[in-house]
N, C-alpha and C positions, 0 to 999 in steps of 0.2 A: 290724439295727435292725428295729423293728416294721413290720408289713404296711401298705402305703400304698394298697391297692386301693380303699379306701373313698372316695378322692378322685375316683373315677369315678362316684360316685353323682350323681344329678341335682340335688342341693342346691348343687353347686359350679359356678362358671364357670372358664374357663381361667386367669383371673388368680389364683384361689385355689390352683390346682395349681402354678402357677409360684411363688407366694409360699411355699407349704409346702416346695418344693424348695430355694428360696434360703435360707430360715430354717434348714433342716436343715443345709445346707452351711456356713452361717456358724457355727451352734452347734457343729458337730463340730470346727471349726477353732479356735474361740475360747473357749468357755465354760469348759472345764477349765483352760485356760491362765490365764484371768483369775482364777478362784477360787484356784488354786494360788499365784498371784503376789500375792494380796491380803494386806494387813496388817490383819487383823481384819474383823469382820462389816460394819461401816459402810463401810470402804474397799472391800470386795468389792462391796457393793451399788451404791455410787456408780460404781465402775469399770464394772460391768455396764451401768448406765444410760447412761454416756458411750459405751460401745462399741456398745450397741444404737442409740443416736442416730446415731453415726458411720456405722453400717451402713444407716441409713434405716428401721429397723424401728420406732422410737418414733413416727414420723410417723403410723402407723396408730392410735396411741392417742388422737389428737385428731381432732375433726371440723373440717375446713377449709372456710371460706367457708359457702356454703349447703348443701354436701353433708352428708348424715347419716353417722353411723358405719356402717361396713361390719362388721356383727357377725360375719359368717362369717370375715372376715379376722382379727378379734380372736381368735376361737376357734381358728382354724388356727395362729396364732402361739403362743397359750398352750399348746395341745396339743403342738406341736412342741418348744417350749422346755422344757416339763415333762418330756419324755422324756429330756432331758439333765440338767436340774437344776431342782429346786424353787425354788432361789434365783433363777435366771435368769428363771423364770416370774414370780416375785414382783416382780422389778425392773421387768419390762415391765408387768405388771398394774397396779401402782400409778401408772404414768404415765397410764394411762387412767382408773382409778377416781378418783384424786386430782384430776384436772383435768376429769373428766366434767361436773360441774355448770357449769363455765365454758363448755365446748363447747356444752352444751345450752341454757343460760339466760343466759350472760354477755352483756354489752353488747359492741359492737364494740371499744370502748376496752379493756375487760377482756381480750377475746380477743387483741387486738394486744399487750397488755402481758405476758400470762402464757403463752399457748399456744406461741409460737415456741420458747421455752426448753425447754418440755416435749417438743415434737416433735424437737428437736435433741439431747435428752438432757443439756442443760446445766443444767436446773432440775428439781428433784424436788418433786412436789406430794404432798399427803396429804388424806385424807377423814376429818374429825373429827366423828363422829356419836355414838359410844358414850360412856357415862358409867358411873361406879361402880354406880349404881342404875338405869341405863337403857341396856340393850343392845338387845334386840329390841323392847322397849316404848318406841318413840320418843316416845309421848305423855307419858312421864314425865321427859323432859329438863328439867333445872333450870338449866343454864347460861343466863345472861340477857344480853341486850343492850339497854341503856337509852339513850335519846337524850340527847345533850348538845350542844346547838346543832345544827350540821350533821353531827356525828359520832355514833358509837355507842361506848359503853363496855361491854366484855364482861367478865363475871365468872363463874367456875365452874371445872369440872374435866372433862376428857375423858380417857378411858383406852382401852387396847387399840388405840391409834392406829398403824397401819402406816406406816412411814417416819418415825415420831416420833423426833425427835432429829437427823435428817439432811435433812428436807424444807426446801425454800426457802420454801414457803408452804403454808398449811392452809386448806381450805374448812371453816369451823366453823359448826355448826348451833346456834342459840341461841334462847331464848324472848324474843320481842318483844311478846307480849301482845295481838295482834289478836283472839284468841279463845282458847277453852279447848283443852286437849289438843293434838292435832296441828295445829289451826288457828292457833296462835299462835307459830309458829316461822319464823325467817328464816335465810338462809345468808349467810356473809360470807367474803371472802378476807382472811386474816390473814398478813402476812409473818412469817417465823420470827424476825426480829430486832426485832419490835415490843416496846417497853418494856412490862413487866408480864406477858409471856408467858414461862413457864419450864418446863423439863423436870424433873419431880420424881421420876421413876422410869423406868428402862429395864427392860423386862419380858423375862425369858428363858423360852423355851418349848422343847419337845422337838425341833422342827425350826426352828433359829434363823433369825430375820429381825428387822430393826429394829422394835421395838414400844416404845411409851412412854406415860406418863401426862403430860398437859399441865395446867398451872394458868394461869388467866387472872385477873389482878388489875387491874381497870380498864384493860384493853387498849383503847386508842383506835383505832377503825377509821373512816375516812371513809365517808360514806354512799355514795359512788360505788363502794365495794368491796363493797356488798351485791349478792348474786347473786339476780336475780329480784325480784319485788315484796315488800313487807313482808307477812309471814304466809304466804308461798309456800314456806317451807323444807321442809315435808313433801313437797310436790309435787316440788321439786328433788331431794330425796334419793331418793324412790321411783322417779322417772323414770331417775335415774342407775343405781340398783340393777337396774332392769328390763332395762337393756342389759347390765350387767356380770355379773349373776348367771349368765347362760348361760355366760359365759366361765370361771367357776369350775368348772362341769361339764366344760368342755373341758380345763382343766388337770388335773382328776382323771382324765379319760379318757387324757391323755398319760401320767400316772403308771401307770395300769392297763395301757396298751399296753406300756410298758417292762417292767413286771413279767411280763406274759405272754411277751414276747420273751426275757427273761432265763431264765424257767422252761423254755420250750421248748428252749433251748440246753442248760440244765443237765441236764434229764432225758434228753436225747439222748446225753449224755456220761457221766453218773454210773452206775456199775455196782454192782449188788447181787450179789455173786458174779460169775457170768459173764453176767448179764442186765442190760441197761440199764434204768434206771428207767422209761423211756418205754414199755417193753413190757408193763408191768403194767396190767391193766384199771382198777384203782382210780386209777392215775395218769392214764390216758386220760379217765376220767370227770371228774376234777377239771379237766383241761385243757379239756375240752368245756364245762364250766360257766364257766370263765374266759373262753373265747373268745366264748361266747354273751353273757355279761354285757358284754363290751367292745363288741360290735356293737350291742347294745340301747341302751347308754348313748350311743354315737355317734349313733344314729338320733334320740334325744330331744334331744341337744345341738344337732345341726345342723338338726333340724326347727324348734327355737326360733329359732336364728340366721337361718335362711332366712325364717321368718315375719316377723321384724322387718325384714329387708332387703327384703321384698316390699311393705312399706308399712304394716304393722299399727301403729296408734298405741301400743298397749300389748300386752305379751306376758307379763303377770304369771303366768298359769297355766302357759304353756309354759315360761317361764324357771324357775319353781319346780319343775316336773316334771324339767327337765333337771338342775338343781343337785341336787335330792333324789336322783334315781336314780343319776346319774353318781358322786356322791361316796360314797353308800352302797355301790354296786356295786364301785367302785374299792377300797374298804376290804376287801370280800370277796375280790376278785381278788388283792390284794396279800397278804392273810392266807394265801390258798392258796399263793401263791408262796413265802412264808416257810416254810410247812409242808412243801412239796415240797423245799425246799432243806435241810431238816433242821437240823443244827447250824450249817451255813454260813449259814443264813437269819437267825440272830440274832447273828451275829458282826459286831462294829463294823467299819465300812469296806466291808462288802458292799453292793452296790447295792440288793438287796431290803430290807435292814435300813434303809437310808436312805429308801427309798420308804415303808416302814411308818411312819416318823416323819413324813414329809412329808404323807401323806394325812389324818392324824387331824384336824388343825385345819380342813380344808376342810369337814368335816361340821358345823362350828360357825360360822365367820365368814361375814359377809354374809347372815345369817339361818340359824340352826340348822335341822337337818332337821325338827324338830318345828314350827317356824314355817312351813317350806315346805308341810308337810301342811295347816296351817290355811289358808294362802293357796289351795292347790289345792281344798280342801273348800269354802271360801266361794265361790270362783269357780264351782265345779261346781254348788253348791246355789243360787247366785244371791242369797246373803245378803251384807250389808255387813260 
């Protein structure tokens, strides 16, 4: 398996080293077994979440009591799981992202009602922000939530929703009209069995995981299920992404580490005539680029996580750098792995072929690379 010497870097405490080891041991023993025993994609994901909960791993996906998220732990877990399976990483990641708004802004009643199930793996949450005409442009959200007595009625459509169709509850961002653009949004917890909420499409992608389009037809939500104050939805969404964006970089890093490990093994065994592939200078040059890219990505990812854990209120610039560089570099590393594997690299069922499909979406979701560049530039220039 991939090199673990980076865990000796000063970004980490002993608890993170122990966590990385325990998650690796668990994943090696259980992930493939769960996937092979699954009856379809939904069943596999639910089974992975249940097993992660039973192993005590899902508890890291929620912030307990007054303790903040330990972002380094989130990153270590995602990186380690991604080395074994992109789907296992996804299952854990959504426990965090889907419930993140409740951990960060929920009332004590909301936390007590929803977070224990997430931490135990018995409840699956989802983060419902994107719409057909509003992905990265959150200000263009049109899903509305109008007051009706002490309740809200939600109407609209959400799409590209991870865990869509299998989630027990959704955190939905809707326009409540306190202001224009991003100033008029609020967040709501919507149970999946709410009358008027329907799954209108299951979306299939190259690296399968549960994705769906949701329709809201006068879905009634009590005011006590609003997360944060009216009009604070953009703040809730961005603060959540601020934490979990770094972890996307960590997952990409895990995929890249696995690609590098698979490639080092392959080129050391594959012979061209009487000479192993690793003996050729062009192979060595590509391996050097891959190894350098992996370490550079790790430095940015864990710099961002350490900065947040050290008390920084926001890490938008650091998190965007981590996600941008780690996902783009992982794409390059994995592409090199496929190239060095030759025909075996594009053969269905080979690990590097799986990694090639897994990495592509990471450059798009939770803010495409182009959006990360805008965030970094604006933060650097000091412009709004």
